[in-house]
C-alpha positions in Angstrom: -0.3 0.0 0.2 2.2 2.9 -1.2 -1.1 5.6 -1.7 -1.7 7.8 1.7 -5.5 8.4 0.6 -6.8 5.3 2.9 -4.8 6.6 6.5 -6.1 9.8 5.4 -9.8 9.1 4.8 -9.6 7.0 7.9 -9.0 10.0 9.9 -11.7 11.6 8.6 -13.9 9.2 8.7 -13.3 8.9 12.7 -13.8 12.3 13.1 -17.4 12.5 11.4 -18.0 9.3 14.0 -17.4 11.0 16.7 -19.1 14.4 15.4 -22.6 12.4 14.6 -22.0 10.8 18.3 -21.6 13.7 20.2 -22.9 16.6 18.7 -25.3 15.0 15.8 -27.0 12.8 18.8 -27.1 9.7 16.3 -27.5 6.1 17.4 -23.9 5.2 18.2 -25.1 2.1 15.5 -26.2 3.9 13.0 -23.3 6.4 13.0 -21.0 3.6 13.0 -22.7 1.6 9.8 -22.8 5.0 8.2 -19.4 5.7 8.5 -18.2 2.2 7.6 -19.7 2.6 4.3 -18.7 6.2 3.5 -14.5 4.9 4.7 -15.4 1.8 2.5 -16.3 3.8 -0.9 -14.2 6.8 -0.5 -11.1 4.3 -0.1 -11.9 3.1 -3.0 -12.9 -0.5 -2.3 -15.4 -1.8 -5.4 -19.6 -1.1 -3.9 -20.2 -5.1 -3.6 -17.1 -5.7 -1.3 -17.7 -2.7 1.1 -20.8 -4.4 2.4 -19.3 -7.8 2.5 -16.6 -6.0 4.2 -18.8 -4.5 6.8 -20.8 -8.4 7.1 -17.3 -10.3 7.6 -15.9 -7.1 10.1 -19.5 -8.0 12.4 -19.4 -11.5 12.5 -15.8 -11.8 13.5 -16.4 -9.5 16.4 -19.9 -11.2 17.0 -18.2 -14.4 16.7 -15.8 -13.5 19.9 -17.6 -11.9 21.9 -21.8 -12.9 21.8 -21.7 -15.8 23.6 -19.2 -14.2 26.4 -21.1 -11.2 26.7 -24.7 -13.1 26.7 -22.8 -15.8 29.9 -21.4 -13.2 31.5 -24.5 -10.6 31.5 -26.9 -13.7 32.7 -23.6 -14.9 35.5 -23.7 -11.0 36.5 -27.3 -10.8 36.5 -27.8 -13.9 39.1 -24.6 -12.4 40.9 -26.7 -9.4 41.5 -30.5 -10.5 42.2 -29.1 -13.9 44.5 -27.4 -10.8 46.2 -23.8 -12.6 45.7 -22.6 -9.9 44.4 -23.7 -7.7 47.4 -21.8 -10.2 49.8 -18.5 -9.9 47.9 -18.4 -6.1 48.0 -19.5 -6.2 51.8 -17.1 -8.3 52.5 -14.2 -6.7 50.8 -15.7 -3.4 52.1 -15.1 -4.4 55.7 -11.9 -6.5 55.1 -10.1 -3.5 53.3 -12.4 -0.6 54.7 -13.9 2.1 51.9 -10.6 4.1 51.4 -8.5 0.4 50.7 -11.6 -0.8 48.4 -10.3 0.2 44.9 -6.6 -0.8 46.0 -8.2 -4.7 46.6 -9.9 -4.8 43.3 -7.2 -3.4 41.3 -5.1 -6.1 43.0 -8.0 -9.0 42.1 -8.5 -7.5 38.6 -5.3 -7.8 37.6 -4.9 -11.5 38.7 -8.4 -12.2 37.6 -6.9 -10.6 34.1 -4.2 -12.9 33.6 -6.2 -15.7 32.1 -9.4 -14.1 31.6 -10.4 -12.1 28.4 -11.3 -8.5 29.6 -15.0 -8.8 28.1 -14.9 -12.2 30.3 -13.9 -10.5 33.5 -14.9 -7.3 33.3 -18.6 -8.6 32.9 -17.6 -11.2 35.9 -16.8 -8.2 38.1 -18.8 -5.3 37.1 -22.2 -6.3 39.1 -19.9 -5.9 42.6 -18.9 -3.3 41.3 -22.1 -1.8 41.1 -23.0 -2.8 44.7 -20.3 -1.4 46.5 -21.1 1.8 44.5 -24.7 1.6 46.0 -23.2 0.6 49.5 -20.7 3.3 49.9 -22.4 6.1 47.7 -18.9 7.4 46.4 -18.9 7.4 42.5 -18.5 4.0 40.8 -15.0 5.3 39.4 -13.8 4.6 42.9 -14.6 1.1 41.4 -14.8 0.8 37.7 -11.3 2.5 36.7 -9.4 0.2 38.5 -10.5 -2.9 37.4 -10.7 -1.5 33.6 -7.2 -0.7 34.1 -5.8 -4.1 36.0 -8.3 -6.2 33.0 -7.2 -4.3 30.4 -2.9 -4.1 31.0 -3.5 -7.9 31.6 -5.2 -8.1 28.4 -2.3 -6.5 26.5 0.2 -7.7 28.5 0.6 -11.4 29.6 -0.4 -15.0 27.6 -2.3 -16.4 27.3 -4.3 -13.9 25.6 -4.9 -13.8 21.9 -2.9 -10.7 20.7 0.0 -11.1 23.2 0.8 -15.0 22.3 0.2 -13.7 18.4 3.3 -10.6 18.9 5.3 -13.4 20.6 5.1 -16.2 18.2 5.7 -13.1 15.1 8.6 -12.7 17.3 10.0 -15.6 18.2 12.2 -17.0 15.5 13.3 -20.5 16.7 13.0 -19.0 20.5 9.4 -20.3 21.0 9.0 -21.7 24.3 11.8 -19.4 25.7 10.2 -16.1 24.5 6.6 -17.4 26.0 8.5 -17.2 29.6 10.0 -14.1 29.1 7.1 -12.6 27.9 5.3 -13.7 30.7 7.2 -12.6 33.1 8.4 -9.2 32.8 5.1 -8.8 31.1 3.1 -10.0 34.7 6.2 -7.3 36.3 5.7 -4.3 33.8 2.2 -4.4 34.1 2.6 -3.8 37.9 3.6 -0.3 38.3 1.9 0.6 35.1 -1.8 -0.5 37.0 -1.2 0.9 40.3 0.5 4.4 38.4 -3.2 4.0 36.2 -5.4 4.0 39.5 -3.3 6.1 41.7 -3.0 8.7 39.7 -4.9 9.9 37.1 -7.6 7.9 37.6 -7.9 8.7 41.5 -8.0 12.5 40.4 -10.8 11.7 38.0 -12.8 10.1 40.2 -12.9 12.9 43.2 -14.0 15.4 40.7 -16.6 13.3 38.9 -19.4 11.8 40.6 -21.2 8.6 38.3 -24.2 6.4 39.9 -24.9 2.6 38.4 -26.4 2.5 35.2 -30.2 2.1 36.0 -30.8 0.3 32.8 -28.5 -2.6 33.2 -28.3 -2.9 37.1 -31.2 -4.6 38.4 -33.2 -1.7 40.3 -31.7 -1.2 44.0 -33.4 -2.6 47.5 -33.8 -0.6 50.9 -31.2 -1.8 53.2 -32.9 -4.0 55.8 -32.1 -4.2 59.2 -29.0 -6.1 60.3 -30.5 -10.1 60.9 -33.5 -9.4 59.7 -34.4 -11.5 55.6 -38.2 -10.9 54.2 -40.5 -14.4 54.1 -40.0 -14.8 50.5 -36.7 -13.8 49.8 -34.1 -16.4 50.5 -31.0 -15.3 52.4 -28.1 -14.2 50.6 -25.5 -17.4 49.8 -22.5 -17.2 52.0 -19.1 -15.2 50.8 -16.9 -18.5 50.5 -19.9 -19.8 47.5 -20.5 -16.2 46.1 -16.2 -16.1 45.5 -15.9 -19.6 44.2 -18.5 -18.8 41.7 -16.7 -15.8 40.6 -12.9 -17.2 40.8 -14.3 -20.6 38.7 -13.7 -18.4 35.3 -10.0 -17.9 36.5 -9.3 -21.7 38.0 -10.6 -22.8 34.5 -8.9 -20.8 32.5 -5.7 -21.2 34.6 -6.3 -25.0 33.9 -6.6 -24.3 30.3 -3.7 -22.1 29.7 -1.1 -24.4 32.0 -1.6 -27.5 29.7 -1.2 -25.2 26.7 1.6 -23.5 27.8 3.4 -27.2 29.2 2.3 -28.2 26.5 4.2 -26.0 24.1 7.0 -26.4 26.4 7.3 -30.5 26.3 6.6 -30.5 29.5 3.2 -32.6 30.3 3.7 -35.8 30.8 2.9 -38.8 28.4 0.0 -40.0 29.3 -1.4 -36.5 29.3 -0.6 -36.2 25.7 -1.5 -39.1 23.9 -5.2 -41.2 23.2 -5.8 -43.9 25.3 -4.3 -46.9 24.4 -7.5 -48.6 23.9 -9.0 -45.9 21.4 -8.8 -48.5 18.1 -10.8 -50.6 20.4 -13.2 -48.0 21.3 -17.2 -48.0 19.7 -17.6 -45.3 17.0 -20.6 -44.2 19.7 -17.6 -43.9 22.4 -15.6 -41.5 20.8 -15.5 -39.2 23.2 -13.6 -41.0 25.3 -10.7 -41.6 22.6 -9.2 -37.4 23.6 -6.1 -37.2 25.3 -6.0 -35.2 28.8 -4.6 -32.2 27.7 -7.3 -31.9 25.5 -10.2 -31.7 28.0 -8.0 -29.3 29.9 -8.2 -26.3 26.9 -11.1 -27.3 26.3 -12.7 -26.4 29.7 -10.3 -22.9 29.5 -11.5 -22.3 26.6 -13.1 -18.5 27.3 -16.5 -20.3 26.5 -16.8 -22.8 28.7 -14.2 -21.0 31.5 -18.3 -19.0 31.8 -20.8 -21.3 30.8 -19.9 -23.7 33.5 -19.7 -20.9 36.3 -22.8 -19.4 34.9 -24.8 -23.2 34.9 -23.2 -23.5 38.1 -24.7 -19.8 39.8 -28.3 -20.9 38.2 -28.3 -24.1 40.4 -26.6 -23.4 43.4 -28.0 -19.4 44.0 -31.0 -19.9 41.8 -32.4 -23.5 42.3 -31.3 -24.5 45.2 -32.3 -21.4 47.0 -36.0 -22.2 46.3 -36.1 -20.3 42.6 -38.6 -21.8 39.8 -37.7 -22.2 36.6 -40.0 -19.7 35.6 -38.3 -17.0 37.7 -35.1 -18.5 36.3 -35.5 -18.2 33.2 -36.7 -14.3 33.5 -33.6 -13.3 35.0 -31.7 -14.9 31.9 -34.2 -13.5 29.6 -33.4 -10.0 31.3 -30.3 -10.4 31.1 -29.8 -11.1 27.7 -32.3 -8.3 26.7 -29.8 -6.0 28.7 -27.1 -6.8 26.3 -28.9 -7.1 23.4 -28.7 -3.4 21.8 -25.0 -3.9 22.7 -24.2 -6.7 21.1 -25.3 -4.8 17.5 -23.1 -1.8 18.7 -20.6 -4.6 18.7 -20.8 -5.8 15.7 -21.0 -2.3 13.8 -18.0 -1.9 15.4 -16.0 -4.9 14.1 -17.7 -4.0 10.9 -15.9 -0.5 10.9 -12.4 -1.9 11.8 -12.9 -4.3 8.8 -13.2 -1.8 6.4 -10.6 0.6 8.2 -8.0 -3.0 7.7 -9.5 -3.7 4.2 -8.7 -0.5 3.1 -5.0 -0.5 3.7 -4.9 2.3 6.5 -3.2 0.9 9.4 -1.2 -0.8 7.2 0.7 2.1 5.5 0.8 4.3 8.6 2.7 1.6 10.2 5.6 1.6 7.4 5.9 5.4 7.3 6.7 5.4 10.9 9.2 2.3 10.6 11.2 4.5 8.7 11.6 7.4 11.1 15.2 6.8 12.8 13.7 6.1 16.4 15.2 3.3 18.7 13.8 0.5 18.2 11.7 0.2 21.1 9.9 3.4 19.8 9.1 2.3 16.4 7.9 -0.9 17.8 5.5 1.6 20.1 4.6 3.7 17.7 3.5 1.3 15.2 1.4 0.0 17.9 -0.4 3.0 18.5 -1.4 3.6 15.5 -2.4 0.0 14.5 -4.6 0.9 17.7 -5.9 4.2 16.9 -6.7 3.3 13.6 -8.3 -0.2 13.9 -9.5 0.0 17.3 -9.1 -3.3 18.4 -6.6 -4.6 21.1 -5.7 -7.5 19.5 -5.9 -6.7 15.5 -3.5 -3.8 16.2 -1.3 -6.4 18.3 -1.4 -9.0 15.9 -1.4 -6.0 12.7 2.2 -4.6 14.5 3.5 -7.9 15.1 3.7 -8.4 11.0 4.8 -5.4 10.3 7.7 -5.6 13.1 8.7 -9.3 12.4 11.7 -8.1 10.3 12.8 -5.5 12.6 12.9 -8.1 15.5 14.5 -10.8 13.3 17.6 -8.2 12.6 17.9 -7.6 16.5 18.3 -10.4 18.0 18.1 -10.7 22.4 15.3 -7.6 21.8 12.7 -10.3 21.1 11.0 -9.9 24.6 11.4 -5.6 24.9 9.8 -5.6 21.5 7.1 -7.5 22.3 6.1 -5.8 25.2 6.5 -2.6 23.0 4.0 -3.7 20.9 1.6 -4.8 24.1 2.2 -1.0 25.5 1.2 0.3 22.6 -2.0 -1.2 21.6 -2.7 0.5 25.4 -2.7 4.0 24.2 -6.3 4.9 23.9 -9.3 3.6 22.5 -11.7 4.4 19.8 -15.6 3.8 18.6 -14.5 0.9 16.6 -13.4 -1.1 19.7 -15.4 -2.9 21.7 -13.9 -2.3 25.0 -15.2 1.6 24.3 -18.6 0.5 24.5 -18.4 -1.3 27.3 -16.7 0.3 29.5 -18.9 4.0 28.0 -22.2 1.2 29.0 -21.9 -0.5 32.2 -19.7 2.3 33.9 -22.7 5.1 33.3 -20.4 7.2 31.2 -20.5 9.5 28.2 -18.7 9.1 24.8 -17.3 12.5 25.5 -15.7 11.1 29.5 -14.7 7.4 27.7 -12.9 9.7 24.8 -11.3 12.3 26.7 -10.9 10.9 30.6 -10.5 7.7 30.1 -8.2 8.2 27.0 -6.3 10.7 28.6 -5.2 7.9 31.5 -4.7 5.0 29.2 -2.4 7.4 27.7 -0.4 8.2 30.6 -0.4 4.6 31.5 1.1 4.2 28.3 3.7 6.4 28.1 4.9 5.1 31.7 5.3 1.8 30.2 7.4 3.6 27.2 9.2 5.1 29.5 10.8 2.1 31.6 10.9 0.0 28.7 13.0 2.6 26.6 14.9 2.2 30.2 15.5 -1.1 30.2 16.9 -0.8 26.4 18.9 2.1 27.3 21.0 0.1 30.0 20.6 -3.4 28.5 21.5 -2.2 24.5 
């Protein structure tokens, strides 16, 4: 791609999109669809291909988030309706105090975000943030921002998330497993000061100056607080903290099992009995073929994001619902209400995916990256800037890191020994900012009860400062080591 026009049209399209949503008050789904069509046609894609590209992008993003969004919404609704979220929230407040609750969330979100996708962790834990806001009366930002920052950094910095794994594979050469382990260790360590700075610096500054309440169109209506020890006759007692915490952390446990099995398998550290199919596989009748898979395949199956949410959701509906006296009609209504809550959001995510695909197919992001690579800058700075521009151009963090890694693979081959620095520079670059082509943009906006301007300006200001701190730390490492 040698023409600058697709990149220029992309910048204009983003500007038009923001004007339509912020100033024109156009519904975001409609605005994204219209701008996607206009960008594709202006950038020179054949008219029929524009429609096909948008459809491809919609399908791609929904394939990734639709099931997770639905299961996360049902699990979150059950946690809230059953009182499990309230139990966890109040236990956190008692254990750490109101002043330290945000720090506890920061740690919990970071640990949860290591194996769990951002969307999964966010949807799983946001009902607890809502309950904390209602119980304390503080701005929702005191709880939602540390959650968003910790989950977002872990999602970009630490395998097994698909973006960072793709970057490792692109830069690894013959270092494969070694680079993966280095990325896990150094990515985890690098993320800690970035997350801490993000919340205790710009995040806390913002939270003190803007009071945000729970989004009532997504959360169940609050109930009047009851006297201690009193429970209405027609409402079951809330579950124990142990049961509630077990359900919330089960996705983390399953994801860790799957991740550990994959990592050890890639490194060749699993015993043969886990990687080999049963010896009697050939003797099994076809009807029992399900028993012919090796144990490691089942562990990876359980660790897949869909299964890591499906099993806890089913367990929640049984333990928090059916076993506590809720009937089938009540459980069906809880599930239906949860799906209704996120139905419009699923369409919004789909439109964002269509916009991202149009940007990608026009070649705008690739043109920008090629231009940046020609600048006389250090390798870490070049990798960072390419990733930043990919994130701004494509929206999706995963798409941005994969695209940037493909463009920078040759650079990594020319600089042996710096692979882990380049991987983390790319990972840090995609945390720079979010924009309306990113599904996470709308997730934060809707569930944190923010405006488009809030996410675009205030939330992104926090992310930019965090990203720049990461760049400074990586440049310090580069100067000390090379």
